[in-house]
C-alpha positions as CSV (number, residue, x, y, z in Angstrom):
1,M,11.5,21.1,9.3
2,C,9.0,21.9,6.7
3,R,5.6,20.3,7.1
4,R,2.4,20.3,5.0
5,E,-0.9,18.6,5.7
6,Y,-2.2,16.2,3.1
7,Q,-5.5,14.3,2.8
8,Q,-5.1,10.5,3.0
9,S,-6.4,10.3,-0.6
10,F,-3.6,12.6,-1.8
11,I,-1.8,11.2,-4.9
12,P,1.6,12.9,-5.5
13,V,2.5,14.1,-9.0
14,I,6.1,13.0,-9.8
15,N,8.2,15.2,-12.0
16,H,10.0,12.4,-13.9
17,E,12.4,14.8,-15.7
18,L,13.6,16.2,-12.4
19,A,13.9,12.7,-10.9
20,A,16.0,11.6,-13.9
21,A,18.2,14.7,-13.6
22,I,18.8,14.0,-9.8
23,E,19.6,10.4,-10.5
24,N,21.9,11.3,-13.4
25,Q,23.9,13.6,-11.0
26,N,24.1,10.9,-8.3
27,K,24.5,7.7,-10.4
28,Q,26.8,5.9,-7.9
29,K,24.6,6.7,-4.9
30,F,21.5,5.4,-6.7
31,Q,23.2,2.2,-7.8
32,D,24.5,1.6,-4.3
33,R,21.0,2.1,-2.9
34,R,19.5,-0.3,-5.4
35,Q,21.9,-3.0,-4.4
36,E,21.2,-2.4,-0.8
37,L,17.5,-2.7,-1.4
38,I,18.0,-6.0,-3.3
39,K,19.9,-7.4,-0.4
40,V,17.3,-6.6,2.3
41,E,14.2,-7.4,0.2
42,L,12.3,-10.4,1.5
43,P,11.7,-13.3,-0.9
44,K,8.4,-13.1,-2.8
45,D,5.8,-15.4,-1.4
46,N,2.7,-15.9,-3.5
47,N,0.9,-17.5,-0.5
48,K,1.1,-14.2,1.5
49,I,-0.9,-11.1,1.3
50,Q,0.1,-7.8,2.8
51,I,-2.6,-6.1,4.8
52,K,-2.0,-2.4,5.5
53,F,-2.9,-0.8,8.8
54,S,-2.7,2.8,10.0
55,F,-1.9,4.0,13.5
56,G,-1.5,7.4,15.1
57,N,-3.7,10.0,16.8
58,E,-6.4,12.5,16.0
59,H,-6.4,15.8,17.8
60,I,-8.8,18.6,18.6
61,M,-8.0,21.8,20.5
62,L,-10.7,22.4,23.1
63,Q,-12.3,25.8,23.5
64,N,-13.2,25.4,27.1
65,S,-10.2,23.7,28.8
66,E,-10.2,22.2,32.3
67,R,-7.7,23.7,34.7
68,F,-6.1,21.7,37.6
69,K,-3.0,21.8,39.8
70,S,0.0,20.0,38.5
71,E,0.9,16.6,40.1
72,Y,4.6,17.6,39.8
73,N,4.5,21.2,41.0
74,A,1.7,22.3,43.5
75,N,2.2,26.0,42.4
76,E,1.6,25.2,38.7
77,I,-1.8,25.3,37.1
78,V,-2.1,23.1,34.0
79,E,-4.9,23.2,31.4
80,N,-6.4,20.1,29.8
81,K,-6.9,21.6,26.4
82,H,-6.2,18.7,24.0
83,K,-8.7,16.1,23.1
84,W,-7.0,13.2,21.4
85,K,-7.7,9.7,20.1
86,V,-5.0,7.1,19.5
87,F,-5.9,4.3,17.1
88,I,-5.1,1.2,15.0
89,R,-7.2,0.8,11.8
90,I,-7.2,-1.3,8.7
91,V,-6.5,0.6,5.4
92,R,-8.9,-0.2,2.6
93,S,-7.9,0.5,-1.0
94,R,-10.3,1.1,-3.8
95,E,-9.1,-2.1,-5.4
96,D,-10.0,-4.3,-2.5
97,K,-12.5,-7.0,-3.5
98,A,-13.4,-7.7,0.1
99,I,-14.2,-5.2,2.8
100,L,-11.9,-6.2,5.6
101,K,-12.3,-5.2,9.2
102,A,-9.4,-4.8,11.6
103,S,-11.3,-7.1,14.0
104,Q,-11.0,-10.0,11.5
105,F,-7.2,-9.9,12.2
106,I,-6.7,-8.3,15.6
107,E,-7.5,-10.0,18.9
108,K,-6.6,-7.0,21.1
109,V,-4.5,-3.9,21.2
110,V,-2.7,-2.7,24.4
111,F,-2.0,1.1,24.6
112,T,0.4,2.0,27.4
113,L,-0.1,5.6,28.5
114,D,2.1,8.0,30.5
115,P,2.4,6.8,34.2
116,S,0.6,10.1,35.3
117,F,-2.7,8.4,34.1
118,I,-4.5,6.5,36.8
119,E,-5.1,3.6,34.4
120,D,-1.9,3.6,32.3
121,E,-2.3,0.3,30.4
122,I,-5.5,0.0,28.4
123,E,-6.6,-3.2,26.6
124,I,-9.1,-2.8,23.7
125,K,-10.6,-6.1,22.6
126,K,-13.1,-5.0,20.0
127,E,-13.3,-2.6,17.0
128,P,-12.8,0.3,16.9
129,F,-9.3,-0.2,18.3
130,E,-8.9,3.3,19.7
131,L,-8.7,5.2,22.9
132,S,-9.8,8.8,23.6
133,K,-8.5,11.1,26.3
134,I,-8.3,14.8,27.2
135,G,-4.9,16.1,28.3
136,W,-2.3,18.8,28.4
137,G,0.8,17.4,26.9
138,T,2.4,14.9,24.5
139,F,4.1,11.6,25.3
140,D,5.1,8.3,23.7
141,I,2.5,5.6,23.6
142,P,3.8,2.1,23.2
143,I,1.3,0.0,21.3
144,E,1.2,-3.8,21.3
145,I,-1.1,-5.6,18.7
146,F,-2.1,-9.2,19.2
147,F,-3.6,-11.2,16.3
148,K,-6.4,-13.7,16.2
149,K,-5.3,-17.4,16.2
150,E,-7.1,-18.1,13.0
151,T,-4.9,-15.6,11.1
152,G,-1.9,-17.9,11.7
153,K,0.1,-14.9,13.0
154,T,1.6,-15.8,16.4
155,D,4.0,-12.9,16.9
156,T,2.8,-9.5,18.0
157,V,3.5,-6.1,16.4
158,S,5.0,-3.5,18.7
159,L,4.8,0.2,17.7
160,N,5.6,3.4,19.4
161,H,3.6,6.6,18.7
162,L,4.4,10.1,20.0
163,L,1.2,12.0,20.4
164,N,1.0,14.8,17.9
165,F,-1.0,18.0,18.7
166,D,0.0,19.8,15.5
167,G,-3.2,20.4,13.6
168,N,-5.5,17.3,13.5
169,G,-2.8,14.8,14.7
170,E,-0.7,12.3,12.7
171,T,-1.2,9.0,10.9
172,K,1.5,6.4,10.0
173,Y,1.3,3.1,8.3
174,F,2.6,-0.5,8.6
175,T,1.9,-3.7,6.8
176,V,1.6,-7.3,8.1
177,A,2.0,-10.4,5.9
178,F,-0.8,-13.0,6.3
179,D,-1.5,-16.3,4.7
180,K,-3.8,-15.7,1.6
181,L,-5.9,-18.8,2.3
182,K,-6.5,-17.8,5.9
183,V,-7.5,-14.3,4.9
184,K,-9.9,-15.6,2.3
185,K,-11.4,-18.0,4.9
186,L,-11.8,-15.1,7.4
187,S,-13.5,-13.0,4.7
188,E,-15.9,-15.8,3.7
189,K,-16.6,-16.5,7.4
190,K,-17.6,-12.9,8.0
191,K,-19.5,-12.7,4.7
192,V,-17.9,-9.5,3.7
193,F,-17.5,-9.9,0.0
194,H,-19.4,-7.4,-2.2
């Protein structure tokens, strides 16, 4: 798989001529996909606002690693050479009129770590919603996000993130629909308008 690192602010340049040529060669596939997207698209709700969040992990390779005996094999020596931070953050766009904080929406985040950690379920109740550790290997981290009552959001968001030790880590995105009036009240309550 080919990978390339991009800054979060990266804006891709689209070659419209190439895109049109590819679509022209695959007209039926494009038409089928458009119909598929129309079927699954949720109805537009002018009373809702989509708030974008990011999740993932940051990674740093340590110069001086900590060596210890493996819990699984007494003859094996393992090195803790990866410092990582798993996180949930709000994504702010340049067009935002209000500076929103994740803590305006999120009540708590529960990160479930590998069972080899002494404390493998960590609950974070204030911003920043992140957890830092030093370790030797990657594993899946289930993430459960609970929202504040005043957002009107009663269901949680469940995510799964595989720690990534390639380069600086990995960031992914998701959006959550909130009631516009409730978000406006939250913003006014926190006095965060410019």
